[in-house]
C-alpha positions in Angstrom: 0.0 0.0 0.0 1.2 3.4 -0.9 0.5 6.7 0.7 -2.2 7.4 -1.8 -4.0 4.1 -1.4 -3.5 0.6 -2.7 -0.8 0.3 -5.3 -1.8 -1.1 -8.7 0.2 -3.4 -10.8 0.2 -2.2 -14.4 -1.6 -4.5 -16.8 -1.2 -5.0 -20.5 -3.8 -5.0 -23.3 -6.7 -7.5 -23.0 -6.1 -10.7 -24.9 -8.3 -12.6 -27.4 -11.3 -14.3 -26.1 -11.0 -18.1 -25.9 -13.3 -20.7 -27.4 -16.6 -21.3 -25.6 -16.9 -24.5 -23.7 -19.6 -27.1 -24.2 -23.0 -26.3 -22.9 -23.9 -28.2 -19.8 -27.3 -29.9 -19.0 -30.1 -27.6 -18.1 -31.7 -27.7 -14.7 -30.9 -30.1 -11.9 -29.6 -33.6 -12.3 -31.9 -36.5 -11.9 -30.2 -37.6 -8.6 -30.5 -34.0 -7.2 -34.2 -33.9 -8.2 -34.9 -37.2 -6.5 -33.1 -36.1 -3.3 -35.1 -32.9 -3.2 -38.4 -34.8 -3.7 -37.4 -37.3 -1.0 -36.5 -34.5 1.5 -39.8 -32.7 0.7 -41.7 -35.9 1.3 -39.9 -36.5 4.6 -40.6 -32.9 5.8 -44.3 -33.2 4.8 -44.6 -36.5 6.6 -43.0 -35.1 9.8 -45.3 -32.1 9.6 -48.3 -34.4 9.4 -47.1 -36.4 12.4 -46.5 -33.3 14.4 -50.0 -32.0 13.5 -51.6 -35.3 14.5 -49.7 -35.2 17.8 -50.9 -31.6 18.6 -54.5 -32.5 17.7 -54.3 -35.6 20.0 -52.8 -33.6 22.8 -55.5 -30.9 22.5 -58.2 -33.6 22.7 -56.6 -35.0 25.8 -56.3 -31.6 27.4 -60.0 -30.9 26.7 -61.0 -34.2 28.3 -58.9 -33.5 31.4 -60.4 -30.0 31.7 -63.9 -31.4 31.4 -63.2 -33.9 34.2 -61.8 -31.2 36.4 -64.8 -29.0 35.8 -67.1 -31.8 36.7 -65.2 -32.4 39.9 -65.2 -28.7 40.8 -68.9 -28.5 40.1 -69.6 -31.5 42.3 -67.5 -30.0 45.2 -69.1 -26.5 44.8 -72.6 -27.9 44.7 -72.0 -30.1 47.7 -70.6 -27.2 49.7 -73.5 -24.9 48.7 -76.0 -27.6 49.6 -74.4 -28.0 53.0 -74.5 -24.2 53.6 -78.2 -24.1 52.6 -79.0 -26.9 55.0 -77.7 -24.9 57.9 -80.5 -22.9 59.5 -80.0 -19.6 61.3 -81.1 -19.5 64.9 -84.7 -18.6 65.4 -85.5 -15.3 66.9 -87.2 -12.0 66.3 -85.1 -10.1 63.7 -86.6 -6.8 64.9 -85.3 -7.2 68.4 -81.9 -8.8 67.3 -80.4 -7.2 64.2 -77.7 -9.9 64.0 -80.6 -12.5 63.6 -81.9 -10.5 60.6 -78.4 -10.5 59.1 -78.0 -14.3 59.5 -81.5 -14.9 58.1 -80.8 -12.7 55.1 -77.4 -14.4 54.6 -79.0 -17.8 54.7 -81.6 -16.7 52.1 -78.9 -15.6 49.7 -76.8 -18.7 50.2 -79.8 -21.0 49.8 -80.5 -19.3 46.4 -76.9 -19.5 45.2 -76.9 -23.3 44.5 -80.0 -23.3 42.3 -78.8 -20.2 40.5 -75.6 -22.1 39.5 -77.5 -25.1 38.4 -77.0 -27.3 41.4 -79.8 -29.7 42.3 
């Protein structure tokens, strides 16, 4: 490298153009085409297997969620039924405001089960 940039080697005049070589085959060779087709088929097959696995897993997850929802519904309805079975102490709600509160609370709790579809 010189101070003014890269140094160039002087070149002479351009020579005559040589003979053109033989023309090669167009496109891919048969072996290359077969390899590409095989690779595409393998990739498509693997994609189908993965899709089937995802579909199967989503069905399994939906079944598990349905079972869990049924268990939760059973537990919730059982608890609400037990709460509704409890009776507030008898007494005059006018003379004892806490009795009124307990009776109102029992009324709301006893309606909650049927509102949610519990039997």
